[in-house]
Structure formats: structure tokens, C-alpha cells
C-alpha positions in Angstrom: -28.9 12.8 -3.2 -26.6 14.6 -0.8 -23.2 16.0 -1.6 -21.4 13.1 -0.1 -21.7 9.3 -0.5 -20.3 6.6 1.6 -19.9 3.2 -0.1 -19.8 0.3 2.5 -18.8 -3.3 2.0 -20.9 -5.8 3.9 -19.3 -9.1 5.1 -16.4 -8.4 7.5 -16.9 -4.7 7.3 -20.4 -3.7 8.3 -21.5 -7.2 9.2 -19.6 -9.4 11.6 -20.2 -12.4 9.5 -17.1 -13.0 7.4 -15.0 -15.1 9.6 -17.8 -17.5 10.7 -19.0 -17.9 7.0 -15.5 -19.0 5.9 -14.7 -21.2 8.9 -18.0 -23.0 8.9 -19.1 -23.0 5.3 -16.8 -21.8 2.5 -13.7 -23.7 3.4 -15.1 -26.9 4.8 -17.7 -27.3 2.0 -15.0 -26.7 -0.6 -13.0 -29.5 1.0 -16.1 -31.8 0.9 -17.2 -31.1 -2.7 -13.7 -31.3 -4.1 -12.7 -34.4 -2.1 -9.8 -32.9 -0.4 -7.8 -35.4 1.6 -5.5 -33.2 3.6 -8.2 -31.0 5.1 -6.1 -29.4 7.7 -3.6 -27.9 5.2 -6.4 -27.0 2.8 -8.4 -25.1 5.5 -5.3 -23.3 6.8 -4.6 -22.0 3.3 -8.3 -21.2 2.7 -8.4 -19.0 5.9 -5.1 -17.3 5.1 -6.3 -16.5 1.5 -9.8 -15.3 2.4 -9.3 -13.8 5.9 -5.8 -12.9 6.9 -3.8 -11.9 3.9 -3.8 -9.3 1.1 -6.4 -11.3 -0.8 -8.9 -11.0 2.1 -12.4 -10.4 0.8 -11.6 -11.8 -2.6 -14.6 -13.0 -4.7 -15.7 -16.5 -3.6 -14.9 -18.0 -7.0 -11.5 -16.4 -7.1 -10.8 -17.6 -3.6 -11.9 -21.2 -4.6 -9.7 -21.1 -7.6 -6.6 -20.0 -5.6 -7.3 -22.7 -3.0 -7.8 -25.5 -5.5 -4.6 -24.6 -7.3 -2.6 -24.7 -4.1 -4.3 -28.0 -3.3 -3.2 -29.4 -6.6 0.4 -28.2 -6.0 0.3 -30.1 -2.7 -0.6 -33.4 -4.4 -4.4 -33.5 -4.2 -6.1 -35.4 -6.9 -9.3 -33.5 -7.8 -11.7 -32.9 -10.7 -10.2 -31.0 -13.7 -10.7 -27.3 -13.0 -9.1 -25.8 -16.0 -12.4 -24.7 -17.6 -13.5 -23.2 -14.3 -10.2 -21.4 -13.9 -10.5 -19.9 -17.4 -14.0 -18.6 -16.5 -12.8 -17.1 -13.3 -9.9 -15.4 -15.1 -11.9 -14.0 -18.0 -15.6 -13.5 -16.9 -16.5 -9.8 -16.4 -19.1 -10.9 -13.8 -18.2 -13.5 -11.1 -21.5 -14.7 -9.8 -23.3 -18.0 -9.5 -25.7 -17.0 -12.2 -22.9 -16.2 -14.6 -21.3 -19.5 -13.8 -24.6 -21.4 -14.4 -24.8 -19.7 -17.8 -21.2 -20.8 -18.6 -22.2 -24.4 -17.6 -25.0 -24.3 -20.1 -22.5 -23.5 -22.8 -19.8 -25.9 -21.5 -21.2 -28.6 -19.3 -17.8 -29.1 -17.4 -17.4 -31.2 -14.2 -15.3 -28.6 -12.5 -17.8 -25.9 -13.2 -20.6 -28.1 -12.0 -18.8 -28.8 -8.7 -18.2 -25.0 -8.2 -21.9 -24.3 -8.7 -22.9 -27.1 -6.3 -20.4 -25.8 -3.8 -21.6 -22.2 -4.0 -25.3 -23.2 -3.6 -24.4 -25.4 -0.6 -22.6 -22.4 1.0 -25.6 -20.2 0.4 -28.0 -22.8 1.8 -25.8 -23.4 4.8 -25.6 -19.8 5.7 -29.3 -19.3 5.2 -30.2 -22.3 7.2 -27.7 -22.0 10.2 -26.8 -18.4 10.4 -30.2 -16.6 9.8 -30.9 -14.6 13.0 -27.3 -15.1 14.3 -25.6 -12.6 12.1 -25.1 -9.1 13.4 -23.5 -5.9 12.5 -20.4 -4.7 14.4 -21.6 -2.6 17.4 -20.3 0.7 16.1 -22.0 0.5 12.6 -25.5 1.6 13.4 -24.5 4.7 15.4 -22.1 5.6 12.5 -24.9 5.3 9.9 -27.1 7.5 12.1 -24.4 10.2 11.9 -23.8 9.7 8.2 -27.4 9.9 7.1 -27.9 13.7 7.4 -25.0 14.6 5.2 -24.2 11.5 3.0 -26.0 8.9 1.0 -25.0 5.3 2.0 -24.5 2.7 -0.7 -23.8 -1.0 -0.2 -20.9 -2.2 -2.4 -20.4 -5.9 -1.8 -19.4 -9.1 -3.5 -22.0 -11.1 -1.5 -25.1 -12.2 -3.1 -27.9 -9.6 -3.2 -30.5 -11.7 -1.3 -28.2 -12.3 1.7 -27.3 -8.6 1.9 -30.8 -7.4 1.8 -31.9 -10.0 4.4 -29.2 -9.2 6.8 -29.3 -5.5 6.5 -33.0 -5.3 6.8 -33.1 -7.6 9.8 -30.7 -5.4 11.7 -32.2 -2.0 10.8 -29.4 -1.0 8.4 -31.2 -1.2 5.1 -33.3 1.8 5.7 -30.2 4.0 5.8 -29.1 3.0 2.4 -29.6 4.7 -1.0 -28.8 1.7 -3.2 -27.4 -1.9 -2.8 -24.9 -3.5 -5.2 -24.3 -7.2 -4.8 -22.3 -9.7 -6.8 -25.1 -9.9 -9.3 -24.4 -6.4 -10.5 -20.7 -7.0 -11.1 -17.5 -6.0 -9.4 -17.1 -3.4 -6.7 -15.2 -1.3 -9.1 -18.2 -1.3 -11.5 -20.5 -0.6 -8.7 -18.6 2.6 -7.6 -18.4 3.7 -11.3 -22.2 3.6 -11.4 -22.3 5.6 -8.2 -20.1 8.2 -9.9 -22.4 8.3 -12.9 -25.1 9.6 -10.7 -23.3 12.9 -10.5 -21.3 12.8 -7.2 -18.0 14.4 -7.2 -15.2 11.8 -6.9 -13.6 13.8 -4.0 -16.8 13.5 -2.0 -17.0 9.6 -2.4 -15.5 7.4 0.4 -15.3 3.6 0.0 -15.3 1.9 3.5 -14.0 -1.7 3.3 -11.9 -4.4 5.1 -10.0 -5.8 2.2 -7.5 -4.9 -0.4 -10.1 -5.5 -3.1 -12.1 -2.7 -1.6 -9.0 -0.4 -1.7 -8.4 -1.3 -5.3 -12.0 -0.7 -6.4 -11.9 2.8 -4.9 -8.5 3.9 -6.3 -9.4 2.5 -9.7 -12.3 5.0 -9.7 -10.3 7.8 -8.2 -12.2 8.0 -4.9 -11.1 7.8 -1.3 -10.8 4.6 0.8 -11.2 4.1 4.6 -10.0 0.7 5.9 -11.8 -1.3 8.6 -9.0 -3.2 10.3 -9.4 -6.9 11.0 -9.8 -7.6 14.7 -10.2 -3.9 15.3 -13.5 -3.4 13.5 -15.4 -1.6 16.2 -12.4 0.7 16.9 -12.2 1.5 13.1 -15.9 2.4 12.9 -15.7 4.6 15.9 -12.7 6.4 14.5 -14.6 6.9 11.2 -17.7 8.3 12.9 -15.9 10.5 15.4 -12.9 11.8 13.5 -12.5 10.8 9.8 -16.1 11.6 8.6 -15.8 15.2 9.9 -12.3 15.5 8.4 -13.7 14.4 5.1 -16.5 17.1 5.3 -13.9 19.7 6.3 -11.7 19.0 3.3 -8.8 17.6 5.5 -8.8 14.1 3.9 -5.9 14.7 1.5 -3.2 12.3 0.1 -1.1 12.4 3.2 -4.2 11.6 5.3 -4.9 8.7 2.9 -1.4 7.4 3.1 -1.4 7.2 6.9 -4.7 5.1 6.8 -3.2 2.8 4.2 -0.1 2.2 6.2 -2.0 0.9 9.2 -4.2 -1.2 6.9 -1.4 -2.8 5.0 0.5 -3.5 8.2 -2.4 -5.4 9.6 -2.5 -8.0 6.8 0.1 -10.7 6.4 
């Protein structure tokens, strides 16, 4: 353990995988499994919710719930999703395993469809993207700078198997102290577990590309650094060359945080 810890999101933040996963798998497969007729409108809304708005990076099941609710409002006749929606709204853990346990208790068609969709997404990503995924160019040199003075922890809502596979394949995993995926719970919970290890809150920085990362950081009273969509490499370079040193030098105060947040919020629709 070092004095500082950097928590890092994976998809769309460290790994340049988020857009392609949603455009090729998450959205189109949701349209397939839930028999969406107006695919164009559905996929446009899907991308807005998951990639280009203040809900960017939302948990896959929350994103599915929002997309299906919008589809129903637009006249789509789909399987009853009320039980699935109730699970999403109330479950403390939103993972495929948790959803499968819920299905064992209540064998509901909507939940079954969601499970099948989630598995198809994972299978598609594994079969078609393995070896094609990559981190943003500025991530590895940034980790190389971090490692002497800070522990690196992965805090992601992606499934643990995918995170470990991608990060190991690209030489990132060896820099990490611990990996939290969706199986461990929310990002907020993961950061709380990091704090329990004894790190001072003022020495913890959450690096993420979505408002959910910001929320998880602030719920725990730690700092947040945004990776700006479509400016990812620029954001990582700034973190490495300026912001990390300012953090170590005690310059990362509330005014500093607010300036970063203004740029981040302005980048989202």
C-alpha cells in the first residue's frame, strides 16, 4: 500500500471498447431479444442513453430498463418487463448472477429475456472482440508514472472475467492492486472497500468517463477526474503530466475539482 490510490474505470475510460460494444452488441442484441420493430429509433435512444448523455456508463441492466421503457412509450409491444424493472430498481447488486438468482425465485419472461440478452452480449464480445480491444494510447504511460507513488484499483461495472482478460492481454493488470467488477457490487461500494483498507479520502482519486463514476466518488467523499468522451487520450495525458502532480502537491482543492467538473458536464448532452 502506498499513500495514494487511483481508482480507474475500464470500458470507455482505460479501455477503448465502450462505443464498439454498445454499437455492435448491447443495443442491436437488445433490439433482437425484445423484438423491437423500429430499430432505428431504439438504437438512437440506446446510444444516447449509454454513450452520449449524463447516463453514460450506466449499468447494463439499468440501461436496458430505460431503453425498454422508452420503446414501450413509442408503441413497441414487448414482453412484460415489470418484474425485471422492479429487480433493477431494488436489487443492491445488478449483475447477471444476481438476475439469475432472482429468476430462480420468480421465473418471469422479462427477466429470462434480460438474462439471455446479457449472455449473448458477453458471448458476442468474447467471440468477436477478443484481441481487437485495446487501451487508449496514453493509459499505459500514465500507469507507469502512477505505480511508484500510488496503488491502482480497477472500479468497473463490467464483468470481472472481461476486465481481467482485457487488462492482462494489454499489460495493464500487473500495475493494479485490486480489481472490482460488477460481481462485487456498485462502484460506490467498491470505493468504500478501498477506503476501509486505510487510505485517506483526500488521497483517493476516481478516474472515470461517466456521471456514475463521479457520483460513486462523491458519495464516498473522494476526488474525481473525468476522462472526456472523444478526448480520451488528451484527458489521460493531462492527468499524467499535470493533475497527478497537483494531487501529490496538495493543489487539488474544491476550486480545482469544480473546473474539471465544468468541462466534463459540458461535454455531455
